[in-house]
C-alpha positions in Angstrom: 248.4 3.4 119.7 249.4 4.2 123.2 252.8 2.9 122.5 253.1 5.2 119.4 252.1 8.2 121.4 254.6 7.5 124.1 257.3 7.1 121.5 256.3 10.5 119.9 256.6 12.2 123.2 259.9 10.7 123.8 261.1 11.9 120.5 260.0 15.5 121.2 262.0 15.4 124.4 265.0 14.2 122.6 264.7 16.9 120.0 264.5 19.6 122.7 267.6 18.3 124.2 269.2 18.2 120.8 268.0 21.7 120.2 269.8 22.9 123.2 272.9 21.0 122.3 272.9 22.1 118.6 272.7 25.7 119.3 269.2 26.4 118.2 268.6 24.0 115.2 265.5 21.8 115.6 265.4 18.3 114.3 262.3 16.1 113.9 261.6 12.7 112.6 258.3 11.4 111.3 257.4 8.1 109.6 256.1 8.1 106.1 252.5 7.6 105.4 251.6 9.5 108.7 248.1 10.7 108.7 247.3 14.4 108.1 247.1 16.3 111.4 249.8 14.2 113.1 251.9 16.4 115.4 255.4 16.2 114.3 256.7 18.5 117.2 256.0 21.5 119.5 257.9 23.9 117.3 256.9 27.2 119.3 257.8 25.6 122.5 261.1 24.2 121.1 262.0 27.6 119.9 261.5 29.0 123.4 258.3 31.0 122.7 255.7 31.8 125.2 252.1 30.8 124.8 250.4 33.1 122.4 253.7 34.5 121.2 253.8 32.3 118.1 250.6 33.7 116.8 251.5 37.2 117.8 254.9 37.1 116.1 253.4 35.2 113.1 255.4 32.0 113.3 255.3 30.3 109.9 257.2 28.1 107.4 259.0 29.6 104.3 258.4 27.6 101.1 261.5 25.9 99.7 260.3 25.2 96.1 258.6 21.8 96.8 255.7 20.8 98.9 256.8 19.9 102.4 253.6 18.2 103.3 253.9 19.8 106.8 252.6 23.1 108.3 252.8 25.2 111.5 249.6 25.6 113.5 249.1 29.3 114.2 247.3 28.8 117.4 249.5 26.2 119.1 252.7 26.7 117.2 253.0 22.9 116.6 254.4 21.4 113.4 251.7 19.2 111.8 251.5 16.8 108.9 249.3 18.5 106.3 249.3 15.9 103.5 250.5 12.4 102.7 254.1 11.8 103.2 255.7 9.3 100.8 259.4 8.7 101.4 259.8 7.0 98.0 258.2 10.0 96.3 260.2 12.5 98.2 263.6 10.9 98.3 263.4 7.7 96.2 266.2 5.3 97.2 268.2 8.0 99.1 268.8 7.3 102.8 268.3 9.1 105.1 265.4 11.1 103.8 265.8 14.5 105.4 263.7 17.6 104.5 265.2 21.0 105.4 262.6 23.7 106.5 263.0 27.4 107.3 260.8 28.9 110.0 260.2 32.7 110.1 259.5 34.7 113.2 258.7 38.4 113.2 259.1 41.2 115.8 262.0 40.9 115.8 262.6 39.0 112.6 264.4 35.7 113.1 265.0 32.6 110.9 265.2 29.1 112.3 266.3 26.0 110.4 264.3 22.8 111.0 265.3 19.4 109.7 262.6 16.8 109.2 263.6 13.2 108.6 261.0 10.9 107.0 261.6 7.3 108.0 260.8 4.3 105.8 258.2 1.7 106.6 257.6 -1.5 104.6 254.8 -0.2 102.5 255.9 -1.4 99.1 255.8 -5.0 98.0 258.4 -6.4 95.5 257.3 -5.8 91.8 258.3 -7.7 88.7 258.6 -5.8 85.4 256.0 -8.0 83.8 253.4 -10.2 85.2 254.3 -13.0 82.8 257.5 -13.8 81.1 257.9 -16.3 78.3 261.0 -18.3 77.9 261.7 -20.3 74.7 263.9 -23.3 75.4 264.8 -25.7 72.7 264.0 -29.3 73.6 267.5 -30.1 72.6 268.9 -27.9 75.5 271.2 -29.9 77.9 270.5 -30.1 81.7 272.4 -27.4 83.6 271.7 -24.8 81.0 271.2 -21.5 82.7 268.8 -18.8 81.5 269.0 -15.3 83.1 265.9 -13.9 84.7 265.1 -10.3 85.6 264.4 -10.0 89.3 261.8 -7.9 91.1 262.3 -4.4 92.5 261.2 -2.9 95.9 260.8 0.8 96.4 261.6 0.6 100.1 265.1 0.8 101.5 267.1 -1.1 103.9 265.8 -4.3 105.2 262.5 -3.6 103.7 264.1 -3.9 100.3 266.1 -7.1 100.9 264.5 -9.7 98.5 264.5 -13.5 98.3 263.1 -15.7 95.5 261.2 -19.0 95.4 260.0 -21.1 92.4 256.9 -23.3 92.3 257.8 -27.0 92.3 259.2 -28.4 89.1 261.3 -31.4 88.3 262.8 -29.7 85.2 263.8 -26.2 86.6 265.4 -24.5 89.6 266.6 -21.0 90.7 270.1 -19.8 91.3 270.6 -16.4 93.0 274.1 -15.1 93.0 275.3 -12.0 94.9 278.6 -10.2 94.1 280.0 -6.8 95.0 280.5 -5.9 91.4 277.3 -7.1 89.7 275.0 -7.2 92.8 272.3 -9.8 92.6 271.9 -12.1 89.5 269.0 -14.5 89.2 269.3 -17.5 86.9 266.7 -20.1 85.7 268.5 -23.5 85.6 267.4 -26.5 83.5 267.8 -29.5 85.7 266.2 -32.2 83.5 265.9 -32.6 79.7 262.8 -31.3 78.0 260.5 -33.1 75.6 258.2 -30.9 73.6 256.1 -33.7 72.4 255.4 -34.6 76.1 255.0 -31.1 77.6 255.2 -28.4 75.1 254.7 -25.6 77.7 255.7 -25.4 81.3 254.0 -22.8 83.6 255.8 -21.8 86.8 255.4 -19.0 89.4 258.3 -17.0 90.6 257.8 -15.4 94.1 259.9 -12.5 95.5 259.7 -11.7 99.3 261.2 -8.6 101.0 262.8 -8.4 104.5 260.2 -6.1 106.1 258.0 -6.9 109.2 255.6 -8.0 108.1 257.2 -9.1 104.8 255.5 -8.4 101.5 255.7 -10.5 98.3 255.4 -10.2 94.5 254.9 -12.9 91.9 255.5 -13.4 88.2 254.4 -16.3 86.0 257.0 -18.0 83.9 255.8 -19.6 80.7 258.4 -21.9 79.3 257.8 -22.9 75.7 259.7 -25.9 74.6 261.0 -25.2 71.2 260.8 -28.0 68.7 263.7 -28.8 66.4 263.2 -27.5 62.9 262.2 -30.7 61.2 259.1 -29.5 59.2 259.3 -27.2 56.1 256.4 -24.8 55.3 253.7 -26.2 53.0 251.2 -24.5 50.6 247.8 -26.0 50.2 248.3 -26.0 46.3 251.3 -26.5 44.2 250.0 -24.3 41.4 247.7 -21.3 41.6 246.0 -19.9 38.5 244.9 -16.3 38.4 243.3 -14.1 35.7 243.6 -10.3 35.6 242.4 -7.8 33.0 245.3 -6.0 31.3 243.8 -2.6 32.5 244.1 -3.5 36.2 245.6 -0.6 38.2 248.8 -0.7 40.1 248.3 -1.9 43.7 245.7 -4.5 42.7 245.9 -7.7 44.8 246.8 -10.6 42.5 246.7 -13.4 45.2 247.2 -13.9 48.9 249.3 -17.0 49.7 249.4 -18.8 53.0 251.9 -21.5 53.9 251.8 -23.5 57.1 254.7 -25.0 59.2 254.0 -27.8 61.7 257.0 -26.6 63.8 256.7 -24.2 66.6 258.2 -20.9 67.4 260.7 -19.5 65.0 260.7 -22.7 63.1 257.1 -21.9 62.0 257.8 -18.2 61.3 257.5 -17.9 57.5 258.9 -15.3 55.2 257.8 -15.2 51.5 260.0 -14.4 48.5 259.1 -14.1 44.8 260.9 -15.4 41.7 259.9 -14.7 38.1 260.1 -17.8 36.0 259.0 -16.1 32.7 259.2 -13.6 31.4 262.1 -11.9 33.2 260.4 -8.5 32.6 257.8 -9.4 35.2 260.1 -8.5 38.1 259.0 -4.9 37.6 255.3 -5.8 37.3 254.8 -7.7 40.6 255.7 -7.2 44.2 255.4 -9.6 47.2 254.7 -8.5 50.8 257.3 -10.5 52.7 255.4 -11.3 55.8 251.8 -11.6 54.6 252.4 -13.4 51.3 250.4 -10.9 49.2 251.3 -10.4 45.6 250.3 -7.0 44.1 250.8 -5.2 40.9 253.6 -2.8 40.9 253.6 -2.2 37.1 251.3 -2.2 34.1 250.0 -5.3 32.4 249.9 -5.4 28.6 248.3 -8.4 27.0 249.9 -7.5 23.7 253.4 -7.8 25.2 253.0 -10.6 27.7 249.8 -12.6 28.0 251.0 -15.2 30.6 253.3 -14.9 33.6 254.8 -17.8 35.6 255.8 -16.9 39.1 257.4 -19.0 41.9 256.8 -18.2 45.5 259.2 -19.5 48.2 258.0 -19.8 51.9 261.0 -20.0 54.3 260.8 -20.5 58.0 263.0 -18.9 60.6 264.5 -22.1 61.8 268.1 -23.1 62.0 268.8 -24.2 59.4 265.8 -22.6 57.6 263.5 -24.8 55.6 261.5 -23.7 52.5 258.4 -24.7 50.6 257.5 -23.7 47.0 254.5 -23.1 44.8 253.9 -21.7 41.4 251.5 -18.9 40.4 250.3 -18.8 36.7 248.8 -15.4 35.9 246.8 -15.2 32.7 246.3 -11.6 31.4 242.8 -11.0 30.0 242.7 -8.9 26.9 240.6 -5.7 26.7 240.1 -3.5 23.7 242.8 -0.9 24.4 244.6 -0.9 21.1 243.3 0.8 18.0 244.0 -0.9 14.6 247.2 0.2 12.9 247.4 0.8 9.1 250.9 0.8 7.5 251.8 1.5 3.9 254.4 -1.2 2.9 254.6 -0.2 -0.7 253.4 2.8 -2.7 253.7 3.1 -6.5 253.1 6.7 -7.4 252.5 8.6 -9.5 249.9 6.4 -11.3 249.8 6.9 -15.1 246.5 8.1 -16.2 246.3 5.3 -18.7 246.7 2.6 -16.0 244.3 -0.3 -16.5 241.6 -1.1 -14.1 243.0 -3.5 -11.4 246.4 -1.9 -11.3 247.9 -2.2 -7.8 248.7 1.3 -6.4 249.8 0.5 -2.9 250.3 -2.5 -0.5 248.9 -2.0 3.0 249.3 -3.9 6.2 246.6 -3.7 8.8 247.0 -5.1 12.4 245.4 -4.9 15.8 247.4 -6.0 18.8 244.3 -7.1 20.6 243.0 -10.6 20.3 239.6 -12.3 19.6 236.9 -9.9 18.5 239.0 -7.0 19.7 241.6 -7.8 17.1 239.3 -8.5 14.1 239.6 -5.6 11.8 237.5 -4.5 8.8 238.9 -2.0 6.3 237.6 0.2 3.5 238.7 3.1 1.5 237.2 6.5 1.3 236.1 7.9 -1.2 235.0 4.7 -2.7 236.0 5.7 -6.3 238.2 5.4 -8.2 240.2 3.1 -5.8 239.3 0.1 -3.8 240.7 -2.4 -1.4 241.3 -6.1 -2.1 242.4 -8.5 0.7 245.4 -10.6 -0.3 245.9 -12.5 2.9 245.3 -12.0 6.6 246.2 -8.4 7.5 247.3 -7.5 4.0 245.4 -5.4 1.5 246.1 -4.0 -2.0 244.9 -0.6 -3.0 243.8 -1.2 -6.6 242.4 1.0 -9.4 238.6 0.5 -9.9 237.9 3.1 -12.5 239.8 4.8 -15.4 241.8 7.9 -14.5 241.9 11.2 -16.3 244.7 13.5 -15.2 243.2 16.5 -17.0 240.1 16.1 -14.8 241.7 15.1 -11.5 245.4 15.4 -11.2 245.8 14.1 -7.6 243.6 12.1 -5.2 243.5 12.2 -1.4 242.7 8.7 -0.4 242.0 7.6 3.2 242.2 4.0 4.3 239.9 3.4 7.3 240.1 0.5 9.7 237.8 -0.5 12.6 238.0 -3.4 15.1 235.2 -5.5 16.5 235.6 -4.4 20.1 233.0 -2.7 22.2 233.3 0.2 21.9 235.0 -0.1 18.6 238.3 1.6 17.9 239.4 2.9 14.5 242.4 4.2 12.6 242.9 6.2 9.4 245.8 6.4 7.0 245.9 9.1 4.4 247.5 8.6 1.0 248.4 11.1 -1.7 248.1 9.5 -5.1 249.2 11.8 -7.9 248.3 11.0 -11.5 251.1 11.2 -14.0 250.4 12.5 -17.5 250.4 10.5 -20.7 250.1 12.0 -24.1 246.4 11.3 -24.7 245.3 14.7 -25.8 246.1 16.1 -29.2 246.6 19.9 -29.5 243.3 21.6 -30.3 242.9 25.0 -32.0 240.4 27.5 -30.8 238.9 27.5 -34.3 238.9 24.9 -37.0 239.1 27.5 -39.7 240.8 30.9 -39.4 240.1 33.7 -41.9 243.0 36.2 -42.3 242.6 39.5 -44.2 245.9 41.1 -45.3 246.5 44.0 -47.5 248.8 43.6 -50.4 252.2 45.2 -50.5 252.8 44.3 -46.8 256.3 44.3 -45.5 258.2 41.1 -45.5 258.2 39.6 -42.0 255.0 41.3 -41.0 252.8 39.4 -38.5 249.6 38.3 -40.3 247.9 36.3 -37.5 248.5 34.5 -34.2 247.3 30.9 -33.8 247.1 29.1 -30.5 246.4 25.4 -29.8 245.6 24.1 -26.4 247.0 20.8 -25.1 245.7 19.9 -21.6 248.6 17.5 -21.1 251.5 18.7 -19.0 255.3 19.1 -19.5 256.5 17.8 -22.9 253.1 16.2 -23.6 251.6 19.7 -23.5 254.4 21.6 -25.2 253.1 22.5 -28.7 255.1 23.4 -31.8 253.6 24.9 -34.9 254.4 24.5 -38.6 252.9 24.9 -42.0 251.7 21.5 -43.2 252.6 20.9 -46.8 250.7 17.7 -47.0 247.3 19.2 -46.8 245.3 19.2 -50.1 244.4 22.9 -49.6 247.8 24.0 -48.7 248.4 26.0 -52.0 247.6 29.4 -53.2 246.0 30.7 -56.4 248.6 32.6 -58.4 248.0 34.4 -61.7 250.3 33.4 -64.5 252.7 31.3 -62.5 250.6 28.3 -61.6 250.5 26.8 -58.1 253.0 27.6 -55.5 253.5 26.1 -52.0 252.1 28.1 -49.2 255.4 27.9 -47.4 256.8 30.3 -50.0 254.4 33.0 -48.8 254.1 32.5 -45.1 255.9 30.8 -42.2 254.7 29.9 -38.6 256.8 30.5 -35.5 257.2 27.1 -34.0 256.8 28.3 -30.4 254.4 31.2 -30.5 252.2 30.2 -33.4 252.6 33.6 -35.1 252.1 33.6 -38.8 254.6 35.8 -40.6 254.7 36.9 -44.2 257.9 35.8 -46.0 257.4 38.3 -48.9 255.2 41.2 -49.8 251.8 40.0 -51.1 250.5 41.0 -54.4 246.8 40.8 -55.0 247.3 40.7 -58.7 249.3 37.6 -58.2 247.5 36.0 -55.3 244.0 36.7 -54.1 243.3 33.8 -51.7 245.8 31.5 -49.9 244.5 28.5 -48.1 246.9 26.4 -46.0 247.0 24.1 -43.0 248.8 24.9 -39.8 249.7 21.8 -37.8 250.3 21.8 -34.0 252.4 18.9 -32.7 253.1 18.2 -29.1 256.3 16.7 -27.7 254.8 13.5 -26.3 255.7 10.0 -27.3 254.1 9.3 -29.7 253.5 12.9 -30.7 249.9 13.9 -31.4 248.9 16.7 -33.7 246.0 18.9 -34.5 245.3 21.0 -37.7 243.6 24.3 -38.4 242.8 25.7 -41.8 244.0 29.3 -42.5 242.4 31.1 -45.4 244.4 34.2 -46.2 242.4 36.8 -48.2 244.7 39.4 -49.9 243.0 42.8 -49.9 243.6 44.9 -53.0 245.3 48.2 -52.9 245.1 50.8 -55.7 248.6 50.2 -56.9 247.9 49.8 -60.6 246.9 52.6 -63.1 244.5 51.8 -65.9 246.1 50.4 -69.0 244.8 51.1 -72.5 244.2 48.2 -74.9 245.2 48.3 -78.5 242.7 50.1 -80.8 240.0 48.1 -82.6 239.6 47.8 -86.4 238.4 50.9 -88.4 234.7 51.6 -88.8 232.4 54.1 -90.3 229.1 55.7 -89.3 226.7 58.3 -90.5 226.7 61.7 -89.1 223.4 61.2 -87.2 223.3 61.8 -83.5 224.3 58.8 -81.4 226.3 56.3 -83.6 229.5 55.1 -81.9 232.5 56.6 -83.6 235.1 54.6 -81.6 235.5 52.8 -78.3 238.4 53.4 -75.8 239.3 50.1 -74.2 241.3 50.0 -70.9 241.9 47.5 -68.1 243.1 47.9 -64.5 245.0 45.1 -62.9 243.4 46.0 -59.5 239.9 44.8 -58.5 236.7 46.2 -57.1 236.5 49.9 -56.9 240.2 50.1 -57.7 239.5 48.5 -61.1 236.2 50.3 -61.8 237.0 52.7 -64.6 235.3 55.9 -65.8 235.9 57.8 -69.0 236.0 61.6 -69.3 236.5 63.8 -72.3 239.2 66.1 -71.1 239.7 68.1 -74.4 238.1 69.9 -76.0 236.4 71.2 -72.8 234.0 73.3 -74.8 230.8 71.7 -76.0 231.8 69.8 -79.1 230.3 67.3 -81.5 231.6 64.3 -79.6 230.9 62.7 -76.2 232.3 59.7 -74.3 230.3 57.1 -72.3 231.1 57.5 -68.7 231.6 53.8 -68.0 231.6 52.3 -71.5 234.3 54.4 -73.1 232.3 54.6 -76.3 233.0 57.8 -78.3 229.8 58.9 -80.1 228.5 62.0 -81.8 226.6 64.4 -79.6 224.9 66.1 -82.6 224.8 65.8 -86.4 228.0 66.8 -88.0 228.3 69.5 -90.7 231.1 71.1 -92.6 231.4 73.8 -90.1 232.8 71.3 -87.5 235.9 70.9 -89.6 237.6 67.8 -91.1 239.8 66.8 -88.2 239.2 66.5 -84.5 241.6 65.6 -81.7 240.0 64.2 -78.5 241.9 63.8 -75.2 240.2 61.2 -73.1 241.1 60.5 -69.4 240.6 57.0 -68.0 240.4 57.1 -64.2 239.7 54.4 -61.6 237.8 54.7 -58.3 240.8 54.0 -56.0 242.1 56.1 -53.2 244.0 57.9 -54.4 242.7 57.5 -58.0 245.0 56.6 -60.7 244.5 57.5 -64.4 245.7 57.2 -68.0 245.0 59.4 -71.0 244.2 58.5 -74.6 244.3 60.8 -77.7 241.7 60.1 -80.4 242.0 61.7 -83.8 238.8 61.8 -85.8 238.8 62.6 -89.6 235.5 63.5 -91.4 235.0 62.2 -95.0 232.4 62.9 -97.7 229.4 60.8 -97.7 229.8 59.5 -101.3 233.3 58.2 -100.6 233.6 54.5 -100.7 235.3 54.2 -97.3 236.0 56.1 -94.2 239.6 55.8 -93.2 240.1 56.1 -89.6 243.2 55.8 -87.5 243.4 55.5 -83.8 246.4 55.3 -81.5 246.2 54.6 -77.8 248.8 55.2 -75.2 249.1 55.2 -71.4 250.2 58.3 -69.7 250.2 60.5 -72.8 250.0 57.9 -75.7 247.9 58.8 -78.7 245.2 56.9 -80.6 243.5 57.8 -83.9 240.2 56.4 -85.3 239.0 56.7 -88.8 235.3 56.5 -89.7 234.2 55.0 -93.0 230.7 56.4 -93.8 229.7 54.3 -96.8 231.7 51.0 -96.5 229.4 48.0 -96.3 232.2 45.7 -95.0 232.4 47.7 -91.7 228.7 47.4 -91.2 228.8 43.7 -91.8 231.6 43.2 -89.3 229.8 45.2 -86.7 226.7 42.9 -87.1 228.8 39.8 -86.8 230.2 41.0 -83.4 226.7 41.9 -82.2 225.4 38.4 -83.0 228.4 36.8 -81.2 227.8 38.9 -78.2 224.1 38.0 -78.1 224.9 34.3 -78.4 227.4 34.5 -75.6 225.0 36.3 -73.3 222.2 33.8 -74.1 224.5 30.9 -73.4 225.4 32.4 -70.0 221.8 33.0 -69.3 220.9 29.3 -70.1 223.8 28.1 -68.0 222.6 30.2 -65.1 219.1 28.8 -65.3 220.5 25.2 -65.3 222.6 25.9 -62.2 219.8 27.7 -60.5 217.5 24.7 -61.1 220.1 22.3 -59.9 220.5 24.3 -56.7 216.8 24.3 -56.1 216.3 20.6 -56.5 219.6 19.4 -55.1 219.4 17.4 -51.8 220.3 19.4 -48.7 223.2 17.1 -47.9 225.1 18.6 -50.8 224.9 22.1 -49.4 228.2 22.9 -47.8 227.5 26.3 -46.3 225.8 26.9 -43.0 222.2 28.2 -42.7 221.4 31.9 -42.9 220.6 34.5 -45.6 223.3 35.6 -48.0 224.4 39.2 -48.1 224.8 40.9 -51.4 227.8 43.2 -51.8 227.3 45.6 -54.7 228.7 48.8 -56.1 226.9 52.0 -57.2 227.9 54.8 -59.4 229.3 56.8 -56.6 231.3 53.8 -55.4 229.6 52.9 -52.1 229.9 49.3 -50.7 227.8 47.3 -48.3 229.1 44.5 -46.1 227.3 42.1 -43.9 228.5 41.7 -40.3 226.7 38.4 -39.5 229.1 36.0 -37.8 230.1 32.8 -39.6 233.1 30.6 -39.8 232.7 29.6 -43.5 235.5 30.7 -45.7 236.0 30.9 -49.5 238.8 30.3 -51.9 238.5 31.2 -55.6 241.0 29.0 -57.2 242.8 30.8 -60.0 240.2 33.5 -60.6 241.1 35.5 -63.7 240.3 39.2 -64.4 236.7 39.6 -65.2 234.1 42.3 -65.8 231.8 40.7 -63.3 232.9 38.4 -60.5 230.5 36.8 -58.0 231.9 34.2 -55.6 230.5 32.6 -52.5 232.8 31.0 -49.9 231.1 27.7 -49.1 232.9 25.5 -46.6 231.5 23.1 -44.0 231.3 24.5 -40.5 234.0 23.4 -38.1 233.4 20.4 -35.9 231.6 21.2 -32.7 233.2 20.4 -29.4 233.9 21.7 -26.0 235.2 25.2 -26.0 238.8 25.4 -24.9 239.4 26.5 -21.4 242.0 29.1 -22.3 242.0 31.5 -25.2 244.6 33.7 -26.6 243.9 37.1 -28.1 244.5 37.5 -31.8 245.3 40.7 -33.7 242.0 42.1 -34.6 243.4 44.2 -37.5 244.8 41.1 -39.2 242.5 38.2 -38.4 238.8 38.3 -39.1 236.1 35.7 -39.4 234.0 35.9 -42.5 230.8 37.6 -41.3 228.3 36.2 -43.8 227.7 32.8 -45.6 228.6 34.5 -48.9 230.8 37.3 -50.2 229.9 39.1 -53.5 232.1 41.4 -55.5 230.9 43.2 -58.7 232.5 45.5 -61.1 231.6 46.7 -64.6 233.8 47.6 -67.5 232.6 47.8 -71.1 229.7 45.3 -71.6 226.4 47.0 -71.4 224.4 43.8 -71.7 225.9 42.3 -68.5 223.8 44.6 -66.3 220.6 42.8 -67.6 221.7 39.6 -65.9 223.1 41.1 -62.8 219.9 40.6 -60.7 219.8 36.9 -61.8 223.4 36.3 -61.0 223.1 38.1 -57.7 220.1 35.9 -56.6 222.0 32.7 -57.5 225.1 33.9 -55.7 223.0 34.9 -52.7 221.9 31.3 -52.3 225.5 30.7 -51.1 226.2 27.7 -53.3 228.0 28.9 -56.5 230.9 30.8 -57.8 230.5 32.7 -61.1 233.0 34.2 -63.4 231.9 36.4 -66.4 233.7 38.6 -68.9 
């Protein structure tokens, strides 16, 4: 310490002298690591300041941007060490290490420059970069092989930084330090003897670096020499084949297996890298990935049992030796099925439309059902919904036939929506559906059907040719040609004829025709009631199917009478005679009217003389009789003008002229002449008063008339009894009371409006004084009402409204009225048709 202080004092003296020589610049030197408070120099004294002047003039240092680690004492004016001085920190390897300071002095202001040199001391030992360094030297390396080593570093400078190296004793290694101007120092580790890894696999040596300071400092590093084996062992797996199972729904990134191969070699020869090869299938290269260093196989794609159920992989483990050696193993990955596929239903064949007459068991479609899963997940059961009229039949595995189980009816159901359903046996079960449209094709299995079995048509006579009489319509539920109906008059029907007066039977087609498409009934010619009263014929409706089917309807055409005929006078009867008493018939005017009903009901009127005379005419009988006893004042000759008039609208009439001659009572005979004419013709009657022959002839005609009426009465009784005791099965008409249609003097008619479908045809009815007929036909067959109806002309087509129809008219037979009530009651029973003259 004493020595150090003396040296410091000496330095101050030297600095003062230098200050003087340098013209006012102060230089100081201080060793690094000097303690705080160490006096570097008497700065105030060196600047020539008096005692106390440094404090008064505020002597101080001016900062230069970095900490100087020194300060000026305000009291003494000395430059002191204020903090630790580290030359290596301040200047690093630079030499010398000089710090430039500025000192400021006020009153007056002056600036002084001070240079402070920090000198080095051996305070840093040599330092290696690492405490331990490993060297890998192959056992096959030759002696003399040199391996560069990184030397140590020393933060000091000069002699303190001069390093030397020593190695712990070893028979295999030595050090070689080379110094050149270009490269500086180079340290080499030299192999002096061959290595044997099997004898000493690792050599541990200590490398020591010593600096040139006093005292010297040292640093050490441990050298670990690993003797590298020659690459004579390949990597080995503990198994040659690895078997792994994974579910097919495993997510990406799932670890398949972690492989571990071992290599008996050391160093790089035991460093193993793994690689993956796909043996089968080749698509697996996108499914699996291998971590090269760790040997982990992971999923990089999706597994699908239905596509690939088994993967074969090969993993190679290769070391890092020279030359590299490899080991191999196989990985067999079995994909486990899960129920991730729903059944699939495919229609391989479809035979539609299906004819409605197809037999039960007909194959409609062939289906293929599959499930890509396996085991219970792939077992599929199938059924069809709705269960009728189709069903499923299994033909072989995965194939089904859709067959017909019930008869079809296109008119009831024209198309079926069938759904085939499939469900697998997984948990949860998955299902599939396949819809089928099965149209039903039509066959001609329905005959045309008329809305009515019997049509009644009323038509007035004298209609125009081509007039529409009725419109018929038959429904055929089939479609297309099978339902296209054509109409015609069927000549083959037994009732297809009309009753014609005087000309026999004529075909119905000569009177009417039927439009083939619309079913309209047309008149081919004007109808004449006097020729034809009732026309019954069959209309046939035929469809266009194969074979064609047909349906018939009966049309009964009743011709309604028009008052188109005037009364016609009959030839005069034989001469007769009578007394002049009141009431005897002098003559009888006979006339007929070709019309019927009211139009043929005749009345007789005495037109001339209009004054009250000796003669009168029966209103409906036409009998000319005396109104009072005759005398000579009445004259010998009388001319009577008699008008015969029917009840038609408008009424038609004819006139007859009757000449009456009066004879004496004792004359043997009464000559009478009568002439009759229509529309102005004349008739004369002679009356024989005393002739016995005329009286006898009159009696004969009365007996004949009585016998005829009696015979008719007996026949009526027999028929009435037969109807009463006849079995019900023989009754053709439907139930219900019969309505009587009669005529009165004033010409009123009464009709029944009760609905019935029974019709009547009076075959060949002749002109008669009294006609009673009842239309008795069996009722039409019952059946389902047609779905569609077509309106028919109400003015032309009517249904008979009562089970019987009665027409009466009277001409010249006064006895007929006594049997009218009996005949009416028989006709009212609805079972008979009567004709009486």
